[in-house]
N, C-alpha and C positions, 0 to 999 in steps of 0.2 A: 620261419619265413624262407630259409634256404631250401627246406624240404619241399615246400609248396612251389617254389620257382623251378626246382629240378623236376618235380612231378608234371608241371605244366609243359615244360620243354619235351619231356619224354612222351607224354600223351599227345602232344602236337604232332609228333612223328608218326603216330598211328593213323592219322588222317590220310588215307590213301586215295589216289585218284584212279585206281584200277591198274596201276603199273606194278611191276614185279616188286615184291617185298620179301623179307625173310626174318626169321627169328633164330638166333644162335645162342647156345648155352654151353659152357665148359666147366669142368670140375677138375681140381687136382687134390692132393692130400691136404692142402691148407687154404686153397683159394677157390672162388667161384666167380663167374662172370656171365652176364646175360646181355645180349646185344640185339637191338632191333635195327634193321636196315630197310630203307625205303627209297624209291626213286625220288631224286631231288626236284623233279618236275613240280612237285607239290609246292615248292617255294620258288618256282620260276627258273630252275636250272636243269632243263632236260638233258639226259645223257650222263648225268652224274648220280652218285648215290650219297645219301646222308645216313648217318648212323647215330644211335643213342645207346649208351651202355652204362651198366652198373657193375661195379667190382667190389668184392669183399674178401678179406683174408682173416684167418684165425687170430692174427696179431692185432685185430680190430683196426685194420686199415680199410678205409672206404674211399671209393673214387667213382666219379661220374665222368663220362666222356661224350662229346658231341663231335662228329666228324663229317667231312665233305670230301669225296674222292671221285675222280673220273678215271676210267680205265679203257684201254683199247688195244687192239692187236696191230702189229706192223702190216704193211701191205703184203698181199699174197696169202698163202696158206701156211701159217705158222702156229705152232702149239703154245706159243708164249704170249702172255698178256701183260702189259705194263700199266701201272696205275700211279697217279700222283694226287696229292691232296694235303689236307691239314686236319688236325684234331685238337680239340680243347680238352684239357684235363683239369678237373676240380677234385681235390682230394684232401684227406686228413689221415695222419698216422698217429698211432697211440703212443708208441715208444720209439723215438722221441715224440712228444706231443707237438706236432707241427702241422701246418696247413700249406698246401701247394696249389698253385694255379699256373698252368703252362699252356702256351699255344705252340704246337709243334707242326713242322712240315715234314713230309715224308713220301714214301711210295711203297709199291708192292710189285712183285714179280710172281707170275703164276705160270707153271709149266703143266699143261694138260697132257695126260697120258691116255691116248685113245685105246679103249679096250671094251670088252663086253660090259664090264662095270666101269664107267668113267672114273678116272683117278686124277689127282693133281698133287703137285708139290708147290707150296706157297711160302714166300718169304715176305716179311713186312718190316719196315723201319720208319720210326718217327723220332725227330730230334727237336728239342726246344732249347735254344741257347739262353744265356742270362738275360738278353734284351727282351725276350718274350716269356720270362719266368717271373712270377710274382709271389707274394706271401713270403713264406719261409724257404722257398726253393731258389736255387741259382741256375739249375738246368735239369733237363729230363731226357733220358734215352730209353726208348721202348722198341724192342725188336723181338721177332719171333719167326719160327719156321714150323710148318706142319704138313702132314700127309693127309689127304682127303680121299674118301671113297664114297661114291654115290650108290647107295644101296637100293633105292627106288627113285623114280623121277620125283624130284622135289624134296628128297630126304638124303642127307649126307652125314656120315660119321667122320670124325677126324681125331688124330693124335698129334700133339705138337709140344713145343717148348717155347716159353716166353720169358724174357728178362726185361723187367721194368725197373730202372734205376733212377732215383731222384737225388740230386745234390742239394741237401738240406743244410740250414744254418748249423744244426747240432750234429749232423752226420753227413760226411762228405759224399758217401755213396750208399744211401739207404736203398735196399732192394725191396721194392713193394711186391714184386713177383719174380720168382726164379725157379719155376717148376715145370715138370712135364704135366700136361693136362690131356683130358679126353673130352670130346664134345659131340654135339649133334646140331645140325642146321636144317631148318625147315624153310623151303621156298614156297611162297604163295602169292 
């Protein structure tokens, strides 16, 4: 039943109305993630992006995410973009055998480096305190930083570091992800 619900949510995100969308995947030595991003105008929120992601680790940790974020640049010509939003995390860890559900708020900062091949440095942070953490978790902290390079219009490669820590009942700071990763993003 949970798999069917997750599949329905993810497939619902693929119903595009012609706005910009993207597919992103990253790999590390022990983790993998795939993320689909679509314009939130599909659900009546133009100007924002919604995302649907699946995460897996060699430690048999599984996680699904659903996010909604809006981003914009300050007035004038600035290479910096700020974003705010939220993300829902639904996951399961193997050792310890725990389940977590969290609703986190956070944001991002993107510094675009104008060059012949567009580049950017991006930082992201999401935090879910105990009041928005359910199941076996008491809080969640998800942060990362990465360097992106657009190799062709619509295709970017990136390298980054992500740390995703969940405060579980049986482990006060279980690290779901704490690795350097490499990935690719397709915009369509």
